Structure formats: structure tokens, C-alpha cells
N, C-alpha and C positions, 0 to 999 in steps of 0.2 A: 632447851627449857624443860626441866624436870617437875614442873607443877602438875597437880591434878587437873583433869578436864573440868571446865566450868559447869557447876551444878552437878559434877560427877556423872555427867552424861556422855554417851559416845560422841566424840567430835566429828563434826561435818567438814566437808571441804569448803573453801571460799565460794566455790561455784554454786553449790547447792544449798548454802546456809540461808536461814532466815535472818539471823543476827550474826554480825562479824565484829568481834571484840579486838580492840587494839590496845595492848597494855603499854603504858608509857611511864616507866620509873624515872622521873625526872624531878629534880629539886634545886636547880641551879640559882634561882633568885629568892629563895625563901628568906623572910625577914625576921622570923621569931623561933618558933618550934621547928625541928627538923623531923624527917622521916617519911616524906611522902614518896621517896623513891622505892620505900619497902612495901608501899600499899599494894600494888597490882598482885603480887605473889600472895600476900596475906588475904586479899579478897578472894582469889581464886580458891585458897584453902577453905576459907569460911563458907563460900558458896556450896561446898559439899554437904553443909549442914542445912541448907534451905529446903524446905518441903517443895515438892514439885507440883503441887495443886494450890492455885491462887484462889483464895476463898472469896475475894471481892468479885472477881470476873468469872469464876468458874473454869478458867483456863488451865490446862494441863501442860506445865512448861516442856514436858518431854515430847510433846507432840509437834514442836517445832525445833529447827536444827540451829545449833551454836557452833560457831567457828572461832577460834582464838588464833589471831595472827601472831607472828613472832614479835616479841617485845622490842621496842625501839631503844636500845641502850645509849646513853650519852658517853661520849669519849671523855677520859679524864681531864683533858685540857681543852675540850671542844667549846667554841663560843656558842652562846645561846642562839645567835641568829643562825648558825650553821646547824645545829641540832634541830631547831624548829623548821628549817627547810627540809630536812630529812623526814621529819614527821609529816609535813605536808605531802611530800611525795608519796609516802607509805600509805597515808590515809586516802589519797587520790587513787591509788592502785586498787584499794578495797572498794571504793565507790564505783568501780567499773562493774561490780557485781550486783545482783538484784536485791541483796539483803540490806537491812539497816545497820549502819555502822555507828558503834558506840566506842568512843575513846575512853580509856580508864587510866586516870593519873594518880600520882603525879600532881604537880602544882598547876595553878590556874594560867600561868603563862602559856600553857599549851593551846588554849582554846582558840586564838586568832588563826593559827595554822590549820587547826581542824575545821573551823568554819570556812576558810578559803578552799580547803580541799573539797568540802561538802558541796560548795557552790561551783567549783570548777573555775573560779576566777578570783582575782584580787579585788575585783570591784563588787562590793556586796550591796549595791543599790537593789531595793526591793526585798531584802532578806530581813526578817524579824528575828533577833536573838532574844530568846526568853531566858533570863539569868535568874537563878535562885542562889542567893548569896547573902552572907552578913555584911560584906564590904562592897562598896561601890565599884572599885577597881577602875576609877576614871582618872587616875594621875597620869599626867604626861610623860614624866620620867620618875623612877623611884630608885634610890640607892644607885644612881648613875646609869640605870638601864631603862631603855623603852620597851624592853621586853619582859619586864618584871611582871609578877603576878598581880601587882597592884595596878597595872597599866592595861590589862587585857581588854576591858570594855572600851577604853579610850581608843585603842587601835582599830576595833571594829567600827565604832562611830565614825572615825576618820576615813574609813572605807565606805562610808554611807550606809551602814546597817542601822536599822532601828533597834533599840534596846528596850526590853520590858523588864525592869528589875524587881525582883520579889524577895522580901525579907530583909532588906537593907537596914542596918542599925549601926553602921560605922562608916564615916567618910570624913575626909578633910574638907576645910572650907572650899579649897580651889575646886574639889570634886563636886560639891553641892552647887557651887556657882555655875560651873560648866553644864551640869545637868540642867539647872533651872533656865539657862539661856539657849538651850539646845533642843529643837523640837523633836529630834530623833530618840530622846531619853524620856522614858515614863517610869517613875519610881513608886513602888508600894511599899512603904517602910513596915518593918515588922510591927512596930507598936501601934500602927493603924490598922493592922489586921488581927490584933489580939483580943477584940470583942469589946462590947460597950462598956464593961466595967473597968477597962484600963485606959479609957480615953480622958484627956484633959479637957477642961472647958473650951468650947469652940472646935474641938477636933471631930473628925468624921470617921466612922468605921468605913473602910475602903474595901472590905472583903466582897461585898456584892459587885462593886465596879470591877475588882480584879477577875472575879468569875466571869463576868460578862466579857471582859476583854479577852480572857483566855479562850472562851467559847467562840468569839467572834473573829479571831485573826485569820486571815486569808493569805493565800500564797505560800512562798517559801519561809519555812520556820526552822530555826535551829535551837536546840534546848541544851543549855549548859548548867550543871548543878555542881556548885561548890558545897561540899557536904556541911561546912560551918553555917549554911543558912538554916540548918536544923537547930533546935535547942541543944545546949551544949552537953546535956546528959546523954544524948544520942551519938555524939562525936567527941568524946572527952579529951582526945589526944590531938585533935586537929591543931595545925600549925599556929593559927591566930584565933583563938576561940573568943566568942562574944556572947555573953548572957542575953536572954530574951529572945531566942530564936523561934522558929516555926516548930509547932508540934508535929508528930508523925501523921496523925490522921487528917489535920488540915492540909499538910503537905500533899498527901495522896489525893485529897479532894481537888486541890488546884491542878495537879498533874492529870488526874481524870478528866477534868474540864477541858484541858488542852488536848489530851492524846486520844480520848475515847469519845467525848461528847462533840468535839469539833470535827466536822467532816469536810470543812472547807480549806484547811491548811494542808500543805505538802511538807512533811517532816523531812529535812535534808539529812539529819543525823543528831548525835547528841553526845555529851560527855559528862562524866562524873569525876570530880577532882577533889584534892586536899584531904583525902583520908590518910590518917597516920595510925599505923597499928601500935598498940602499947603491950609490952609483955604481961602486965598485970591484968588485962581485960581483952576480951575478944569483941567488945561492944562496937568499936570503930569499924573494923572490917566486916563484922556480921551485918551492921546496919547498911553499909555499902552494898554487900553481896545481895542483900534481900531488896534493897532499892533498885539495883540493876535488873533483878528478876522481875519486880513489879512493872518496871519500864517495859520490859519485853512483854509481859502479859497485857499491859494497857495497849501497846502499839499493835498487838496482834489480835486484840479482842474484836469479835464481830468481823 
């Protein structure tokens, strides 16, 4: 791999690292725009332009150690199930070390394998998955595949994980009905987080409830961020864009509530998926690189 080191910092070994990054250039089940396979390399290159001092936390990113694992490359004719099994094994190996494992995709179909690796089991009872996303990803099968990016959260719920979905603004009727009848799914739609001026009659601003939920989670937590949770101007080339997304500062406030203010949760790991680089702009990959840096700062603050 000839990429630059993440944040242009001296790379650490897996054994000594505070953060272990797993690049996953995968896009086998994308259904609209393509390009997520190109994301990890673009994110690594963009990271070299990120300032190493985080102004929100006062953390110097160069004071902790970053390790980049070898990218898990899909075979040209490899089945999705076989690739995802390799991802799970590689991530599980990284979790043997002390540092925080961050998967960097690649499409959202990666997440079930990453959560199972982080838990060390296919049984996800007692795990809360916090999902930042534009889409519910609760379909049973999509385009003939149970491993589709549109099915990622459904696979986790079937394994008994609780899902807290933040920023959702696109779902099929079957997904909404599944969520409504399943006690393991709690949804905070983007339109109910956008402030009082955007509510329709009878609707409630759910931002205070979301912040209370994130601050109050206990036990094992896994964080998955589909970058299309953000407003589309922050990720203009993502594969399935949706207007009406989360702003940058509100998103960071929610992440701060979970990662800095909450001392009762045990963070198993996290991933960032669905970035698509665009030759005409660096916004997509720079947003992703900065977000990864922010997540590192938040997780190691205090």
C-alpha cells in the first residue's frame, strides 16, 4: 500500500496504537452512485491536510498513536458473504490489541461483520448500535442480497442488537413497519432534529431526547456513521444522497454527548462508510478525514 500515513503522522504498530484503522475499499452491493471502493485511499490523502490540534477538545492528535492495517481488498469474483467473513476475521485480529478499532469503508454492508468482530460473537444481545444515517437500512433483502448496504441494520437487529438510528430521512414502508413493531429499534428522524421552525403541527423536537439517550447509554456500544447522515453539501458525491441531513455542528454535538459526556458506555468500535471521492472536489474525503480525526479526539479526550 503506497498511501501516505494517516494525518501524515509516523505510523504506529498495532500493538502500541491508540487507534487502529482498517481500510475497506468495498462496493459490491451499491445501488445508485458508485465509488466507495476509492474512498479509503482518498481519505488517507485528505487526512494529511487536517490540522493536528482539535479546537473543541484541546487534544493534540499527534499525542496518540495511529496504526493503519492492510486494506482488505475484495476479489474480482468473490461473493459478498466470503468477503465479509474475511473482514470479520481481520477486524477480530485488530481487536486483540488495546487500541480503538475504526473501520473505514466502503459501503454500509460492511457494518454487521465489523460489529460481530468487535463483540467477539455473532450474538449481539446487549449491544447498542448507534447509527448515523440518511437511510433506515432495515430491508430484509435488497436487489437479491441479504448482505446489501440496505440490509445492514436488519442483520444487526436479527442478531439481537439494539439500534439507535439518528438522522433517518429515507425508508421503505416495510422498513418503517419493521422499526415500529420492533422494540430494538429507536429512530430519531432528521426532520425532528432540525429545530422548532421546521416542525409540522403536532410534531415534537426530538433533539433533547436524543441527547439524553446518547448521554445515558450503558454497556457495550458500537458506532456506525454513514456519511450521508450529514447534509448533502458535506458529502455531495455519496452514493445515495438525501437532502435534509444533519449539520456539521449538531452532528458533533451528538457525537460529543455519546463519546465524551457519557462515561457509562463501553465503546466496542466504530466505522465510517459511504464516502465517495469526486475528482471535481475534495469535500467528500476531507469531511470524512476530519470526522475520523474528531472521533479520535473525542474518544481520547479526558
